[in-house]
N, C-alpha and C positions, 0 to 999 in steps of 0.2 A: 511645848510640853512643860507641865509644872505639877508639884505635889501640893495638895491642900488637905492637911490632916492625913488620914489613911487612904484618901481617894486620889486616884490618878486622873487629872483633868488635862485635856489637851485641846488646842485650837490654833489656827494660824497666827492670831495676834499674840497669844501667849508664847508661842514658839519664837517669834521674832524678838520679843522683849527679853526672853531668857538668853537668846544667842548674843544679843548686844551686850548684856551684862557680863556674859562670859568673856567676850572679847576685851572689855575694859579691864576686867580682873587680870586676864593674862598679860595685858600690856603693862599693868602696874607692877607685876612681879617678874616680867621677862627681862632678858639681857638687852633687848632693844631699847627699853626705857632707860636703862643705865647708860647705853651708848649715846642716846639722845641728850641726856643730861650732861655728859662729858663734853659733847660737841658744843652745846650751848654755853658751857662754862669757858671753853677755849675761845669762842668767838667774843664773848664779853670781855675777857682779858685782853685780847688783841685790840679791841676797840678802845679800851681804857688807855692802853699803851700809846696808841696813835694820837689820842687826844692830848695826853701829857706831853708828847714830843712837840706837837704843834704849838701848845701853849708856851713851852720853853723857848722855841724859835721866835715866836712873836715877841716875847719879853726881851730877848737878846737884840732883835732889830730895833726895838724902841729905845734901848739903852744906847745903841750906836747913834741914833738920831739925836738923842739928848746931849751927846758929848760935843763940845765946841770943836769946830774945824781948825786945823793947823796947817801951815805951809810945809810942804815936803822939804827936808833938808837937802843941801847940796850932795850930789852923789847918790841920791835915792833912786828908787825904781823909775820915777818919772824921767829923771835926767838920763838914766840908763836906757830907757825906751827911746828917747830922742836920739841918743848916740847910735842905738841899734838901727833906728830908722835911717839915719844918715849912712850907716854902713851898708844897709840894704840897697839904698839908692846908688851908692858907689859900685856895688856888685852888679846892679842892673845896667849901669853905664858901661861897666867893664864887659858884661855879657854882650851888650849891643855892639861894642867895638870889635868883638871877636867873631861876629857873624861872618859866614863865608862870603867872599867877594863875588859879585856877579861877573862872569866872564863869557866870552863868546863860545868857548868850548862847552861850558855848562849849558848854555842856551841851545847849542846845536843838538843836544840830545832829543829835542822835539822834532828834529829833521831826520834823524838816523833811520827811522823805520821805513821811510820812503827813499831817501837819497843815499843811504848807506853810510858806513863808518867814515869813509874817505871822500864822500860827496860824489861818488861815481854814478849815482842813479841806479836804475835797474829795470827789470821786467821788459827788456827789449826796447826801452825808450818811453814806457809809460811814465816813468819818473826820470827826468833829464839829469845829465851830469851837471853839477853846479860848481864843483871844485875848480878854483883858479879863475873863475869869471871876474871881471872888473868889480871892485867894491861899490863904485857908484851905480853900476847897472844892477847889482844884487839889491842894494839899498832901495833903488827906485821900484824894483819889482815887488819887494816886500811891502813898501808903502801902498803900491797899487793893489796888492792882495788884501791889505788891511782895510782900505777904503772900498774894496770890491769894484774898483775901476777895472781891475783884471780879476775875473771870477774863476776860481778853481775850487771845487767842492772839498777836496782833502785839506785845503789850506784854511777853510773858514773856521773850524773849531779852534785852531791854534790862535787866531787873532781875537777870539772871544775872551782870552785871558787878559785881565785888566792891566797886567804888568808888561805886556808886549808893547812898550812905548818907544819913543824915539831913541833913547839910550840903548835899549835892548836890540833894536833893529840895527843900529850902528855897530854894536859889538859883534853880533852874529854875522853881519855882512863882511866885516873885516876878517873874521875867523875863516869864513868860507873862501874868501878871495885869497887868503894865504895858503890854502891847501894846494898841493901840486896837482896839475891836471893828471888824470888817471891813465891816459894813453889807451883808450878803448880799441879793441880789435875789430874795426869796422870794415877794413879792406880785405878782399875786394867786394864791392857792392854789385849785386846782380839785379839789373832792372827787370821789371815784369815783362812778360811777352807782349802785353798790350802796348807798353811804352816802346819797346823795340820795334814792334810792328808799325807804330806811328812814324818812326824815323827811318826804318828800313834796315839799319845796322847799328851795332854798338858804337862804331866809330862816328857815325852821323849823330847819334844821341850824345856822345861825349862832346863833339864840336858845338852842338846846339846848347848844351849845358854851360860850356865855357863862355859862349857869347852872351847868353842870358845873364850869367852872373856879372859880367862886366857892365851890362846895361842896367840891371836892376839892383845889384847888391854891393858892388866893389867900392863905391864912393863912401859908404858908411862902414863896411866890414873889412875893408882892405883887400888888396889884390890877392893876398894869400889866404884870405878868410880867417885871419887871426885876430880880427877886431881892431878898432881904433879908439883911443882915449876920447871920451866925451862924444863919441859918434855912434858906435855900435859894438856889441859883444862879439867874441869869436864864434864862428859857425862851424869850424872844423872841430874834430874830436867830440862830436855830438851825435846822438843816435838818429839814424835816418827816419825812424818812425816819429820821433819827436819833432824833427825839422818839418816833416810833411804835415803834421797836425798844425804847427804854428803858421806855416805858409797858407794853409787853408783858412785858419782863423783870421789871419790878416786880410785875406782876399774877400771873405764874407762879412767882415766887420765885427766878428765876435771878439776880436782883440784889437785894441787901438794901435796904430802905428803912425809915427810922425811923418814918415815918408811913404804913406800908403799909396799915393798917386804914382810915385816913381816905381814902387814895387809891382803895381798892377795886380792882376789876378791870374796867375799861371794855372793852366788846366792840369789834369793828372799827369799827362806825358811830360809836359814842361817841368812840372815839379820833380819828377823822377830824373830828368836831365840835370837839373840844378843840383840835386842831392848827389848824383853820380859824380859831378865835378867837385863838389865839396869833399867827398870821401877820397877822391884822387889827390886833392890838395893836402889832405891831412895824413896821408899814408906814410 
């Protein structure tokens, strides 16, 4: 819409032109234009300030490069840094010297969850008593577990630790051997009905067990079953379930035995007769 003299003339194009002109006029006189100008001025000032600071920094760096180098005087920060480094090294050495000593007691914490605080084993013989066994025997068994010559699944993760070396094995073996035997309450041992049926009576089973022990076991483990140095560990004061499992493993070859031929392969009834005799020896 537009005025032309006294006449009112309108049309789409005229209306668009007039509206655009009106918007430009409003912007020129409105507060928005003032705010725009203020923001532009602030931005310009900030940019000039940044450029000035960068120029000054560059000039300072150039002056430093143009200045001739001099050697630091004695007692300067360079010498101090060297002394500080030496002091740090001494502190590091001192810290290394105060590291806790590796002991058999500390290593045994890896064994407690199965064999107990005092090495008494548990769960009815699933975990054997190890306290008081000969150190050489314990040492050999640990080496066999490590090499998997003797395979026992709960022991495998322990020997994956890179530090379970010769020294560690010697220390923990000595610690376990020094533990007093726990004195397990194993007596009286009650044979199964099948074993009693095989021998006819408990007295016959006991006699058969004593005879088998002398034939198969006594030469290595002693007449009293308390073991012999460099020959065999004690068999008394050990869980019957564990003894039964080991006798079976020796008989089937699942566990190696130096005297496997002498020990033979007792059947279930003969195994119970042997265990009955061992419990009687240890009561």
